[in-house]
N, C-alpha and C positions, 0 to 999 in steps of 0.2 A: 384429530386426533389419530395419528392412526402409519399403516403404511398406505401410499400412494402412487401411481402411477400416473402424470399430468403430461400433456402437451399443449402446448400454445402456439396457434397459426398467427397470431398478429407478429408474436417475437420470434413467432421461428427455433420454439426450444421443446427443451423431452427434459423429463427426471423423474427420474426412481427413487422416493425417499422416503422417509418417517418424521413425522410432524407434528412436535407437540404443542397445543394451545392451549394458555391458561388465561382466560378473562382477565386483563388489567394488568398482564406480563409478558416478558418479550415471548414471541413465537419464535420456537428453535426447528427447522429441518435438517435433517442429517441425511448425505446421500449423494447423489451423483447428477448434475447439471450438464446437457447437452443441449447447444443451441447458436442460434445467430448473434442474439440478443436475453441475456441470463439479467435476471434484474430481480431485487427482492425492496420491502416497503423500512423504511428508520425503526419499528419497531421490533422487526426480524433479525433473527442470525442463522445462520447457514455454513454447517461444517457439511467438510466434504469435498469434494473435486468435481470444480467447475471449466468450462470448457468452452467457452465459443468467440467469434468476432470480437463480440463489448461484453465483458462482464461488469454491469453499472451497477454494481449495490448496494442501495443506501442506507444497509444495516450494516451487522458485524459481519467478517468471513475467517472464517478458520480450517486452516488445511491448506489446498493447492488448489490453483485460478490460471491457465492456461489461454488468452487472446492476445489480439492485438492490441484491445484497451483491455484495463482491469483497475476498476473504479468501489473503493470500501468504507465507511465508515472508522472501521478497524480493520486491519488488514493482519490475522496472526497466521503464519507458513511460510508454502511457497509462493511468488506469482514470477511469473514468466508472460511479459506480453512488449510490446514496444514501447507504451507509456503504462506505467504503477503510480496511480496516485491514491491515497487517502487522510485520512487525518492524522491516524496514527499507523503506525508499520511496526509489527515484532516481526520479524524472519528473516529470510531471504527474496530480495527483490532482482532480479534481471532484466532487463529495459535500455533501450533506447536512450528514456526518460524515466526517474524515478522520482518523486516527488512526495513529502510529504504537505498538507496544508496547513497553517499557521492561522485561523480564523478566531478563533477565543485565546484566551490566557492557558495554558495546560496542553495546548493542543500543538500537532505540528514533530510530535517526536516521532524518533524511528531507533529502534533496539536491533541490532545486527549486521546485516552486510547487504550493501547496495553494489549492484556490480553493472556499469551502464556507462554511455559516455555523458551524460549531464546526472549526478544527484542531487537534490533538494533535502535538506532536513531546514523548515522553516522553526524547530523548538529544537531542541534536545538532539544533537547526535551519540547513540551510544552505541560504540562498535566499527564498522568498516566499510569507509566509502572508498571503491575504486574505479573513477571515473575518467575515461579517456581525454575528456576535454576535461569538465571543469568539476567539483566538486564544492555544496556550502551546504552551512549548517550555521544552526543561529550559536548553538550550546553545543563544542564538540569535548566530547569525551572517550577518545579513542584515536583512529590511525585514519587520516584520508590520503588518498595516492590519487595524481592526475595533474594534469597540464598546471590549469591551475587549481588552489584551494581556497577554502575562505574559510575565514568563525570566528564571531565576534573575543572570543574567549582564545585566540590562538598560543597565545602563550601561558597559560593556565592549564588545558585539559587535556592534550592530545599531540599527536607527531603527524608532520607532515611533510610530505615527498612532494618531488621536483619543484613546483614556486606557492612560496605561501603567500596568502595575500589577508594578512590582519583587518579586518571591516567590522565598522560598529553596528551594522546588521547587517544578515543575510539580502539579498532580493526578494521582492517581494512579486509572488506570480498571481494570476487571474487566475481561477479555476474553469 
């Protein structure tokens, strides 16, 4: 518990942070991470700014992530990468591919804005998807604009521009 400066040669990463560790509870780290490969464990939560080639977080992330690849259990904030992947996303995601995976009931939800060539929300999409090529949402409550748009509840929950395609389910993606 407390402030620390830490480096990892195996991940080529460096962080300046404050960590609160409570036995039996979620560990919470606040700070700045810079590296080639940044990661945390499923019981950890990171709040702050992380910049790396790959930000592969098994736990939750609150803040700003910039990299070629960003991944988290639940991401809240701004994510900028070629590929952004999470079980839950809340905020702004900008990339070539943005995906919220649905592995279990209640997962795959995206609340906010996704801007990319291809957007995928395996659960509820509440907000705005702007995709150059495709937007997919299991259930959409908002706005989709792209060359191809798909949502199972097309006529109930939102507005689509360009080519709307109602579907029973959004396509599944592999993690």
